[in-house]
C-alpha positions in Angstrom: -28.4 -9.3 4.9 -28.0 -6.0 6.7 -25.7 -7.5 9.3 -23.6 -8.9 6.4 -23.5 -5.5 4.7 -22.6 -3.6 7.8 -19.8 -6.1 8.7 -18.4 -5.8 5.2 -18.5 -2.0 5.5 -16.9 -2.0 8.9 -14.0 -4.3 7.7 -13.6 -2.3 4.5 -13.4 1.0 6.6 -10.9 -0.4 9.1 -8.6 -2.1 6.6 -8.9 0.8 4.1 -7.8 3.1 6.9 -5.0 0.8 8.0 -3.5 0.3 4.5 -2.6 4.0 4.3 0.2 3.7 6.8 2.0 0.5 5.7 1.9 1.9 2.2 3.9 4.9 3.2 6.2 3.0 5.7 7.2 0.3 3.2 8.7 2.9 1.0 10.0 5.1 3.7 11.9 2.3 5.4 13.8 1.5 2.1 14.5 5.2 1.5 15.9 5.8 5.0 18.0 2.6 4.8 19.4 3.7 1.4 20.2 7.2 2.7 21.9 5.8 5.8 24.0 3.5 3.6 25.1 6.6 1.6 25.9 8.4 4.8 28.1 5.5 5.9 29.9 5.5 2.5 30.4 9.2 2.2 30.3 10.5 5.8 28.4 13.5 4.5 26.4 14.9 7.4 23.6 16.0 5.0 22.6 12.4 4.5 22.5 11.8 8.3 20.1 14.8 8.6 18.0 13.3 5.8 17.8 10.0 7.7 16.9 11.6 11.0 14.2 13.8 9.6 12.4 11.1 7.6 12.8 8.7 10.6 10.5 10.9 12.6 7.8 10.7 10.0 8.3 7.0 9.8 7.9 6.6 13.5 4.6 8.3 13.9 3.3 6.5 10.8 4.5 3.2 12.2 2.6 3.9 15.4 -0.6 4.6 13.5 -0.2 1.4 11.5 0.2 -0.6 14.7 -2.8 0.9 16.4 -5.1 0.5 13.3 -3.8 -2.9 12.4 -4.4 -4.7 15.8 -8.1 -4.2 15.5 -8.3 -6.2 12.3 -7.4 -9.6 13.9 -10.1 -9.2 16.6 -12.6 -8.0 14.0 -12.1 -11.2 11.9 -13.1 -13.2 15.0 -16.1 -11.1 16.1 -17.6 -10.4 12.7 -16.5 -13.4 10.6 -16.3 -16.2 13.1 -17.4 -19.0 10.7 -14.8 -18.0 8.2 -12.0 -18.2 10.8 -13.2 -21.5 12.2 -13.1 -23.1 8.8 -10.0 -21.5 7.3 -8.1 -20.8 10.5 -5.6 -23.7 10.1 -4.3 -22.1 6.9 -4.8 -18.3 7.3 -4.0 -18.4 11.1 -0.6 -19.9 10.4 0.2 -17.3 7.8 -0.8 -14.5 10.1 1.3 -16.0 12.8 4.3 -16.1 10.5 3.8 -12.4 9.8 3.9 -11.7 13.5 6.9 -13.9 14.3 9.1 -13.0 11.3 8.0 -9.4 10.4 6.3 -7.5 13.3 8.7 -8.7 15.9 11.6 -7.8 13.7 10.2 -4.4 13.0 9.3 -3.7 16.6 12.5 -5.2 18.0 14.8 -2.9 15.9 12.6 0.1 15.7 13.6 1.4 19.1 17.3 1.0 18.2 16.6 2.8 14.9 14.8 5.7 16.6 17.0 6.3 19.7 20.3 4.7 18.9 21.8 7.5 16.7 24.2 8.7 19.4 24.5 5.5 21.4 25.6 2.9 18.9 28.4 2.6 16.3 27.1 3.8 12.9 27.3 0.4 11.3 25.3 -1.3 14.1 22.7 1.4 13.8 22.5 0.8 10.0 22.0 -2.8 10.7 19.0 -1.9 12.9 17.6 0.3 10.1 18.1 -2.5 7.6 16.3 -5.0 9.8 13.3 -2.6 10.1 13.2 -2.3 6.3 13.4 -6.1 6.0 10.6 -6.5 8.5 8.2 -4.2 6.7 8.8 -6.1 3.5 8.3 -9.4 5.3 5.1 -8.1 6.7 3.8 -7.3 3.2 5.0 -10.8 2.1 2.9 -12.7 4.6 -0.2 -10.5 4.4 -0.2 -10.6 0.6 0.3 -14.3 0.7 -2.8 -14.8 2.9 -4.9 -12.4 0.9 -3.8 -13.9 -2.4 -4.7 -17.4 -1.1 -8.2 -16.1 -0.6 -8.2 -15.0 -4.2 -6.6 -18.1 -5.7 -6.7 -20.9 -3.1 -4.3 -23.8 -3.6 -2.5 -26.6 -1.7 -5.4 -27.5 0.6 -7.8 -30.3 1.5 -11.1 -30.3 3.4 -11.2 -32.5 6.5 -13.9 -32.6 9.1 -15.2 -29.2 8.2 -11.8 -27.4 8.1 -9.4 -26.6 5.3 -5.9 -27.9 6.0 -2.7 -27.4 4.1 -1.3 -30.2 2.0 1.5 -28.2 0.6 2.7 -25.0 2.4 4.7 -24.0 -0.7 1.5 -24.1 -2.8 -0.4 -22.2 0.0 2.2 -19.5 0.3 3.2 -19.2 -3.4 -0.4 -19.5 -4.7 -1.0 -18.5 -8.4 -1.8 -14.8 -7.7 0.8 -14.2 -5.0 4.0 -13.1 -6.6 2.6 -10.5 -9.1 0.3 -9.1 -6.4 3.2 -8.8 -3.9 5.4 -6.9 -6.4 2.4 -4.8 -7.3 1.8 -3.8 -3.7 5.5 -3.1 -3.0 5.8 -0.9 -6.1 2.6 0.9 -5.1 4.2 1.8 -1.8 7.4 2.9 -3.5 5.4 5.1 -6.0 3.4 6.6 -3.2 6.4 7.3 -1.0 8.4 8.9 -3.8 5.6 11.4 -4.5 5.1 12.1 -0.7 8.8 12.9 -0.4 8.8 14.9 -3.7 5.7 16.8 -2.6 7.0 17.7 0.9 10.4 18.8 -0.6 8.6 20.7 -3.3 6.8 22.7 -0.6 10.1 23.5 1.0 11.5 24.6 -2.3 8.5 26.9 -2.9 8.9 28.3 0.6 12.7 28.5 0.1 13.3 26.7 3.3 15.7 23.9 4.2 17.1 23.9 0.6 20.2 21.9 1.4 17.9 19.0 2.5 15.0 19.6 0.1 17.0 19.6 -3.1 18.7 16.2 -2.8 15.5 14.6 -1.5 13.5 16.1 -4.3 16.0 15.0 -6.9 16.1 11.4 -5.6 12.3 11.1 -5.2 11.6 12.4 -8.7 14.3 10.1 -10.2 12.9 7.1 -8.3 9.4 8.0 -9.5 10.6 7.9 -13.1 11.8 4.3 -12.6 9.1 2.8 -10.4 5.9 4.2 -12.1 6.6 2.5 -15.5 7.8 -0.6 -13.6 4.5 -0.6 -11.7 2.5 -0.4 -14.9 4.5 -3.4 -16.3 3.8 -5.4 -13.1 0.1 -4.2 -13.2 -0.2 -5.7 -16.6 1.0 -9.1 -15.3 -1.5 -8.8 -12.5 -4.2 -8.2 -15.1 -3.2 -11.3 -17.0 -3.3 -13.4 -13.8 -6.8 -12.0 -12.9 -8.1 -12.8 -16.4 -6.7 -16.3 -16.1 -7.9 -17.2 -12.6 -10.9 -14.8 -11.9 -12.4 -14.0 -15.3 -15.6 -12.6 -13.7 -13.6 -10.0 -11.9 -12.0 -9.0 -15.2 -15.5 -8.8 -16.7 -16.6 -6.4 -13.9 -13.4 -4.3 -14.4 -14.0 -4.0 -18.1 -17.8 -3.9 -18.0 -18.1 -6.9 -20.3 -21.6 -8.5 -20.1 -21.5 -10.9 -23.0 -18.6 -13.3 -23.6 -16.9 -12.0 -26.7 -13.7 -11.8 -28.7 -12.1 -8.5 -29.5 -13.9 -6.7 -26.5 -13.7 -2.9 -26.6 -12.0 -0.8 -23.8 -14.6 1.4 -22.1 -12.9 4.7 -21.3 -16.2 5.7 -19.7 -19.6 4.1 -19.1 -22.2 3.6 -16.4 -22.8 -0.1 -15.9 -26.3 -1.0 -14.8 -26.5 -4.4 -13.1 -30.3 -4.5 -13.1 -30.6 -4.2 -16.9 -27.2 -5.9 -17.6 -25.9 -3.2 -19.9 -23.7 -0.1 -20.1 -24.9 3.5 -20.7 -23.1 6.5 -22.1 -20.2 4.4 -23.4 -17.0 5.9 -24.8 -15.0 2.9 -26.1 -11.9 1.9 -28.1 -12.5 -1.2 -30.2 -10.7 -4.4 -29.2 -8.4 -2.7 -26.7 -9.8 -4.5 -23.6 -9.0 -7.9 -25.2 -5.5 -6.7 -26.1 -4.8 -5.5 -22.6 -6.2 -8.5 -20.8 -5.1 -11.3 -23.2 -2.3 -9.6 -25.3 -4.4 -10.4 -28.4 -6.8 -8.2 -30.3 -9.1 -11.2 -30.7 -8.7 -12.6 -27.2 -11.8 -13.8 -25.5 -13.2 -12.2 -22.4 -15.8 -14.1 -20.4 -18.9 -12.0 -19.8 -20.8 -11.4 -16.6 -23.8 -13.1 -18.0 -21.9 -16.4 -18.0 -22.7 -16.8 -14.3 -25.9 -16.2 -12.4 -26.6 -12.7 -11.1 -26.0 -13.8 -7.4 -22.4 -14.8 -8.4 -21.5 -11.5 -9.8 -19.6 -8.7 -7.9 -21.0 -5.2 -7.5 -20.0 -4.1 -11.1 -20.2 -0.4 -10.8 -17.8 -0.3 -7.8 -15.2 -2.5 -9.4 -15.6 -0.7 -12.8 -14.9 2.8 -11.4 -12.3 1.7 -8.7 -10.3 0.2 -11.5 -10.5 3.3 -13.6 -9.5 5.5 -10.7 -6.5 3.4 -10.0 -5.4 3.4 -13.7 -6.2 7.0 -14.2 -4.1 8.1 -11.3 -1.2 5.8 -12.5 -1.2 7.6 -15.8 -1.3 11.0 -14.2 1.7 10.1 -11.9 3.5 8.8 -15.0 3.0 12.2 -16.6 4.3 14.0 -13.6 7.4 11.7 -13.5 8.1 12.3 -17.2 7.8 16.0 -16.7 10.2 15.8 -13.8 12.7 13.9 -16.0 12.4 16.5 -18.7 12.9 19.4 -16.3 15.9 17.6 -14.9 17.4 17.3 -18.4 16.7 21.0 -18.9 18.3 21.8 -15.5 15.1 23.5 -14.3 14.0 20.9 -11.7 14.2 23.1 -8.7 13.1 26.4 -10.2 9.9 25.5 -12.1 7.3 26.7 -9.6 4.2 25.3 -11.4 5.8 21.8 -11.3 6.6 22.2 -7.6 3.0 23.1 -7.0 1.9 20.1 -9.0 4.1 17.8 -6.9 2.5 19.2 -3.7 -1.0 18.6 -5.2 -0.4 15.0 -6.1 0.8 13.9 -2.6 -2.4 12.1 -1.8 -2.9 10.4 -5.2 -0.7 7.4 -4.4 -2.8 6.6 -1.4 -6.0 7.0 -3.3 -4.8 4.7 -6.1 -3.7 2.1 -3.6 -7.1 2.0 -1.9 -8.9 2.0 -5.3 -6.7 -1.0 -6.3 -7.6 -2.7 -3.0 -11.4 -2.1 -3.8 -10.9 -3.5 -7.3 -9.3 -6.7 -5.9 -11.6 -7.3 -2.9 -15.0 -6.1 -4.2 -14.2 -7.9 -7.5 -13.8 -11.2 -5.6 -17.4 -10.9 -4.2 -19.7 -12.7 -3.4 -16.8 -15.0 -2.3 -14.7 -14.5 0.8 -12.5 -17.4 -0.5 -12.9 -17.6 -4.2 -15.4 -20.3 -5.3 -15.3 -22.0 -1.9 -17.1 -19.9 0.7 -19.5 -17.0 0.2 -19.4 -13.9 2.4 -22.9 -14.6 3.5 -21.7 -17.9 5.0 -18.7 -16.3 6.7 -20.6 -13.7 8.8 -20.9 -14.3 12.6 -24.4 -14.7 14.0 -24.5 -11.2 15.7 -27.2 -8.6 15.7 -27.4 -5.7 13.3 -27.4 -3.3 16.3 -24.1 -4.6 17.5 -22.4 -4.2 14.2 -23.9 -0.7 13.7 -22.7 0.4 17.1 -19.2 -0.9 16.6 -19.0 0.7 13.1 -20.1 4.0 14.5 -17.5 3.9 17.3 -14.8 2.9 14.8 -15.6 5.9 12.6 -15.5 8.3 15.6 -12.3 6.9 17.0 -10.4 6.6 13.7 -11.3 10.0 12.5 -10.2 11.4 15.9 -6.8 9.7 15.9 -6.2 10.4 12.2 -6.8 14.1 13.0 -4.1 14.0 15.7 -1.8 12.1 13.3 -2.3 14.7 10.6 -1.8 17.5 13.1 1.6 16.2 14.3 2.7 15.2 10.8 2.0 18.6 9.4 3.6 20.2 12.5 6.7 18.1 12.0 6.8 19.0 8.3 6.4 22.7 9.0 9.2 22.6 11.6 11.5 20.8 9.2 15.0 19.7 10.2 15.7 22.8 12.3 15.2 21.0 15.6 17.4 18.2 14.3 20.2 20.7 13.6 19.9 22.0 17.1 19.9 18.5 18.6 23.0 17.6 16.5 24.8 20.8 17.6 24.1 20.1 21.2 25.2 16.5 20.9 28.5 17.5 19.2 29.1 20.2 21.8 28.6 17.7 24.6 31.0 15.2 22.9 33.6 18.1 22.6 33.2 19.0 26.2 33.5 15.5 27.5 36.5 14.8 25.2 38.1 18.1 26.4 38.0 17.0 30.1 38.7 13.3 29.5 42.1 12.1 30.8 44.4 11.2 27.9 46.6 8.1 27.7 50.3 8.6 27.5 
């Protein structure tokens, strides 16, 4: 049991660390692609500077994502060998599709995107940027498909101890896939919009790089006003899907112990799994049923409907869900305030709002990780829902081996994350000044070479 627990903690730590970087890069790739399209259309050099500045942040974040993501594939084999041997024919194929159609696409065009500004025609460079954006989205597509299949398996048959696909369409587009994919994509767009807004708000407070900070801040706050409400709408569809396919997860999210109609929404409580009840409850009558079934008298299945060993760790799921939702509501408030200040033409001058935007930079990442905890811990004790338990998926390795590797992962990841933050903050503090110097030197070089170039007559 201790080996299982440590293996789960290790995988949770490594994938929770990894998810931070794709979350930002999914949104940054789309933002850079959009800004480069605007530059091609308008030929305004400001948008070129915006692209080049945020591309540097994208590059170091992409590198961190690659370094932290490679570990996960090996970790599945070392710590969860029985799981891979049984489900490899399905999940291995999905991971291979991710590598072939997404990672190779990203990696292949990333070098062109980073170093081809002065070496390629602008339209060809834009094509490379567009391919990188498509690659990041494809990556999310395949990873979410594989993870969603573990939540709601479909299109398979068991033969000779292995699960084989009978319909790849049903495997890929399993019942929970589409709402969860859009939920993840929107989470990245929300997170990225507040990262861009927060960094630009810091420039505005410092009165630095205003020509770049103002348009980026304006775009980011406008996008946030669109994607945050859209994320809540998609989140509602995810909740309906979870209630339909994983009712015990919903019961843990809402702290519902007894099957009941018109279940109240618990704004706060402390669930006790030992006594099977909630303490210090603050509740709103019937609201949990309304939110999860769209009916005041909708029925929610209780945790007591299954044996105790089939229930997830309720307190983790309960509070992770509330952290995610609470942050979402706070970001909605920030986006609405930004819209109001824009209408009042005070978006750039309201210092308390600028400080607020700086303060909420990490909240999108926290909400994303909290949502991942809700989904993954809520699936417990199953690694593939209602098919294989986590206890049956763990490799026969010693507790000492897992404890050693977990300790090394923590040390190494904290170290490389410290370097990442150091260079990221250094890049932000420097701002686009170096970019301006590089562009000036490039234009000077072009002028000099054109000046001494023989002319055709």
